[in-house]
Structure formats: structure tokens, C-alpha cells
C-alpha positions in Angstrom: 2.0 -8.6 -16.5 2.4 -12.4 -17.1 6.1 -12.2 -16.1 5.1 -10.5 -12.8 2.4 -13.1 -12.2 4.9 -15.8 -12.9 7.4 -14.4 -10.4 4.7 -14.1 -7.8 3.7 -17.7 -8.4 7.2 -18.9 -8.1 7.7 -16.9 -4.9 4.5 -18.5 -3.5 5.7 -22.0 -4.4 9.2 -21.5 -2.9 7.8 -20.1 0.3 5.1 -22.8 0.5 7.7 -25.5 -0.1 9.7 -24.0 2.8 6.7 -24.0 5.0 5.9 -27.6 4.1 9.5 -28.7 4.7 9.6 -26.9 8.1 6.3 -28.6 9.1 7.8 -32.0 8.2 10.9 -31.2 10.2 8.9 -30.3 13.2 6.8 -33.5 12.9 9.9 -35.7 12.5 12.2 -34.0 15.0 12.2 -34.8 18.7 11.8 -31.8 21.0 15.2 -30.6 22.2 13.8 -29.3 25.5 13.8 -31.6 28.5 10.0 -31.8 28.7 7.3 -32.2 26.0 4.8 -30.4 28.1 4.7 -27.9 31.0 5.5 -24.3 31.3 8.6 -22.5 30.1 7.9 -19.3 32.1 5.1 -17.2 33.3 4.6 -13.5 32.5 2.1 -11.6 34.7 0.6 -14.9 35.7 0.2 -16.2 32.1 2.1 -19.4 31.2 4.3 -19.7 28.1 3.9 -23.3 27.0 7.0 -25.5 26.7 5.8 -26.6 23.3 6.2 -23.0 22.0 9.9 -23.2 23.0 10.2 -26.6 21.3 8.8 -25.3 18.0 10.9 -22.1 18.1 14.1 -24.1 18.9 13.6 -26.5 16.0 13.1 -23.6 13.6 16.3 -22.0 14.7 18.1 -25.3 14.6 17.0 -25.9 11.0 18.6 -22.5 10.1 21.9 -23.7 11.5 21.8 -22.4 15.1 23.8 -24.6 17.5 22.3 -26.5 20.5 23.9 -24.5 23.3 22.8 -23.0 26.6 23.3 -19.6 25.1 20.9 -20.3 22.2 18.4 -21.8 24.5 18.5 -18.8 26.9 18.2 -16.4 24.0 15.1 -18.2 22.7 13.5 -18.2 26.2 14.2 -14.4 26.5 12.7 -13.8 23.1 9.5 -15.7 23.9 9.2 -13.8 27.2 9.6 -10.5 25.3 7.0 -11.5 22.8 4.6 -12.4 25.6 5.2 -9.0 27.3 4.5 -7.2 24.1 1.4 -9.3 23.2 -0.1 -8.7 26.6 0.4 -4.9 26.2 -1.2 -5.1 22.7 -4.2 -6.9 24.1 -4.6 -4.2 26.8 -4.8 -1.6 24.0 -7.4 -3.7 22.2 -5.2 -4.2 19.2 -6.3 -7.8 18.9 -9.8 -6.5 18.1 -8.6 -4.3 15.2 -9.5 -5.1 11.6 -5.8 -4.9 10.6 -4.9 -7.5 13.2 -7.7 -9.8 12.1 -6.6 -9.5 8.5 -3.0 -10.4 9.5 -4.3 -13.5 11.4 -6.3 -14.5 8.3 -3.3 -14.2 6.1 -1.1 -16.2 8.5 -3.7 -18.9 8.7 -3.9 -18.9 4.9 -0.1 -19.3 4.7 -0.2 -22.1 7.2 -2.9 -23.8 5.2 -1.0 -23.5 2.0 2.0 -25.0 3.7 0.0 -27.9 4.8 -1.4 -28.4 1.3 2.0 -28.2 -0.3 3.4 -30.7 2.2 0.5 -33.1 1.4 1.1 -32.6 -2.4 4.8 -33.3 -2.1 4.1 -36.5 -0.1 1.5 -37.6 -2.7 3.7 -36.8 -5.7 7.2 -38.0 -4.8 10.1 -37.4 -7.1 11.6 -40.7 -8.2 15.3 -41.5 -8.7 14.6 -42.0 -12.4 13.3 -38.4 -12.5 16.3 -37.1 -10.7 18.8 -38.9 -12.8 17.1 -37.7 -16.0 17.2 -34.1 -14.7 20.9 -34.6 -13.7 21.8 -35.6 -17.3 19.8 -32.7 -18.9 20.3 -30.0 -16.4 23.8 -30.7 -15.0 25.9 -33.0 -17.3 24.7 -31.5 -20.6 25.3 -28.0 -19.5 28.8 -28.8 -18.4 29.7 -30.7 -21.6 32.1 -28.7 -23.8 32.8 -26.1 -21.2 36.3 -25.3 -19.9 37.6 -23.7 -16.8 40.8 -21.9 -16.3 43.4 -21.5 -13.6 44.9 -18.1 -13.9 46.9 -15.5 -12.0 46.7 -11.7 -12.4 48.3 -8.5 -11.3 46.0 -5.5 -11.1 47.3 -1.9 -11.3 45.7 1.5 -11.8 47.8 2.8 -14.7 48.6 1.3 -18.1 52.3 2.3 -17.8 52.5 0.3 -14.6 51.1 -2.7 -16.3 53.6 -2.3 -19.2 56.4 -2.1 -16.7 55.3 -5.4 -15.1 55.3 -7.1 -18.5 58.8 -5.8 -19.1 60.0 -7.3 -15.8 58.3 -10.6 -16.7 60.2 -10.6 -20.0 63.4 -10.0 -18.1 62.8 -13.1 -16.0 61.0 -11.8 -12.9 58.6 -14.2 -11.2 54.9 -13.5 -11.6 54.1 -14.4 -8.0 56.7 -11.9 -6.7 55.4 -9.0 -8.8 51.8 -9.8 -7.7 52.7 -8.6 -4.3 52.2 -5.0 -5.6 48.7 -5.9 -7.1 45.7 -3.8 -6.2 43.6 -6.9 -5.8 43.6 -7.7 -2.1 41.9 -11.0 -2.7 44.8 -12.6 -4.7 47.9 -10.5 -4.1 49.0 -12.5 -1.0 48.7 -15.7 -3.1 50.8 -14.6 -5.9 47.8 -13.3 -7.9 46.2 -16.8 -7.9 42.6 -16.8 -8.9 42.0 -20.5 -8.7 39.9 -22.5 -11.1 37.0 -20.6 -12.7 34.9 -20.6 -15.9 35.2 -17.5 -18.1 31.8 -16.3 -16.9 33.3 -15.6 -13.5 35.2 -12.7 -14.9 34.4 -9.4 -16.7 34.4 -9.8 -20.4 37.7 -8.0 -21.3 39.5 -10.2 -18.7 37.9 -13.5 -19.8 38.5 -12.7 -23.5 42.2 -12.2 -23.0 42.5 -15.2 -20.6 40.9 -17.7 -23.0 43.2 -16.7 -25.8 46.4 -17.5 -23.9 48.3 -20.7 -24.2 49.2 -22.6 -21.1 52.0 -21.0 -19.2 51.8 -17.7 -21.2 50.9 -14.2 -20.0 49.4 -11.2 -21.7 52.0 -9.1 -23.5 49.7 -6.1 -23.5 47.8 -4.6 -20.5 44.1 -5.7 -20.3 41.8 -2.9 -19.4 38.7 -3.4 -17.4 36.5 -1.3 -15.1 38.9 -2.3 -12.2 42.0 -1.0 -13.9 44.8 -2.7 -15.9 45.5 -6.5 -15.7 48.5 -8.6 -16.5 47.2 -12.2 -16.8 49.0 -15.5 -16.6 47.2 -18.7 -17.7 48.6 -21.6 -15.7 46.2 -24.3 -17.0 42.8 -25.2 -18.4 40.6 -28.3 -18.3 37.2 -29.5 -19.2 34.5 -28.7 -16.7 33.6 -31.7 -14.6 30.0 -31.8 -13.6 29.3 -32.2 -9.8 28.5 -35.7 -8.6 24.9 -36.8 -8.7 24.6 -37.1 -5.0 26.0 -33.7 -4.5 23.3 -32.0 -6.5 20.5 -34.4 -5.8 18.8 -32.3 -3.1 18.8 -29.2 -5.3 17.4 -31.2 -8.2 14.7 -32.7 -6.0 13.6 -29.3 -4.8 13.6 -27.9 -8.4 11.5 -30.8 -9.7 9.1 -30.4 -6.8 8.7 -26.7 -7.5 8.1 -27.4 -11.2 5.4 -30.0 -10.4 3.8 -27.8 -7.8 3.8 -24.8 -10.2 2.1 -26.9 -12.9 -0.5 -28.1 -10.4 -1.2 -24.5 -9.2 -1.6 -23.4 -12.8 -4.1 -26.2 -13.4 -6.1 -25.3 -10.3 -6.1 -21.6 -11.4 -7.3 -22.5 -14.9 -10.3 -24.3 -13.4 -11.2 -21.7 -10.8 -14.0 -19.2 -11.4 -12.3 -15.8 -11.1 -14.3 -12.7 -11.6 
């Protein structure tokens, strides 16, 4: 039960942080539409405010949508459709139903939580010192001592086929040429190249065999996995280099904010009178 409560709490915090961030984006961003006020369109004589378009547009832009006439037109059409449906819902009296009122209350509560989270984040900023400390403990320390490997492989269905490939390699055949017959569509066109990865990126039988190889050597026995039989060539290995501080800074900031907010919510909950 505690694990379930913890997951729910984390979900609430992540969602609330997102709401808070979106609210901040809306406050900071300039409306993309030409006018800050006015009417976008009218549906059965009722106006759709231009501000509604502005908010919707900024939300879509934050999710990666481009600023184009097509996107703007799609948003306008969506807002018109919503107004048409909303008017029909009111004609049926659905806005008076208990279910509707409950949904409104829940949306208002979510918006209020978002505002509270936004206020909390502003009042409790994460300092550069906090971020650099987290970078050392969460990123650099976890990368220290780890290795990543650059490997190639050839995947076949039958063990005898893998043995035949190994025989050809011993006879001087090039690995990249033989990889053209691999069953792995993701690497066969690149000579079986899998790029740089840590052992955790592969299934255990594969990673166990790969990490035992010396540089430039290939497996002299087929390696069986759930995918079939592999012949693996280790091209190189190196120590894992942690990503640069600036690269992971936004993720670390969000992580520390979530942790601070989670602790705060737990403190509030412990003081609340819950029957």
C-alpha cells in the first residue's frame, strides 16, 4: 500500500510540476496570434475569445508544434468543434449534472495545485551548488568505473549457420561482408555495427560474451539468446564518459524540484487531520 501511495504521490508531483511549468510558459510567452483581444470566430452567435486561441497555441508550441498556417488553422477548427459540442451539451442540460460539476471541481483543484506548485518552485529555487552536487553524486559517480563497448554482430536462426560463419571468419572472410546475411535489420546494412553501448543495453548472454572478448576478437562459439544465435566481434572498449553538466542540468533541476516538493507534500500530509 505504501508503494502505491508513493507512486500516486510522485505522479501528482510530476503532473503538478508540468502544470506549473506550463502556467509559467503562458505567463512569459507573448501571444502568437495577431491580436491580444477580440474574437476568433462565432458559433451560433456566441464568440470564441481570441485569448482562448492564444493559450491553446502556446500549449501546442510547448509540445513541439511548429508555428505554421496549417497548425493555426487546425487549432481554430478544433476550438470551433469544441464550442459546437459544448453548446449541444448545454442544450441537453449536461452542465447541470452532478458528474459534470464533479469534473469541474476536479479540474479546478488541478489548476489550484498547479498554481501552488508554481509558487513553491519560485519560492524554493534550486541553486547551482545543489545542481553541481547532484551532478557529482547522480551522474559522475554512477559513470565511474563503467565501460562501454563498440561491437558488431551477425544474427542467424540456426547454430550450424553461426558455426559456418565462424569458419569463414577463420578463413579470412570479412565480418562486415558476412553481416549482410544477418537477421538483424537494424545493423546488417552497416556491417553488423551496433555502435557504442554499455553491457546493460544487451540481453545477458550477449553482454556476457561480448565483455569477455579482447579488442579485435570475435566469438569462436555461437552465442545463443532469445533472438537466435550471434557471432560477436568486439572492436573497442572505453571508460564511460559522463555527460557534460550543462547537458543534464535541466533534468537534474526537475529531479531536485520533484524531491523537494515531494518532501513538502509529505510534511503537509503529516500535519493534516485525516479521518
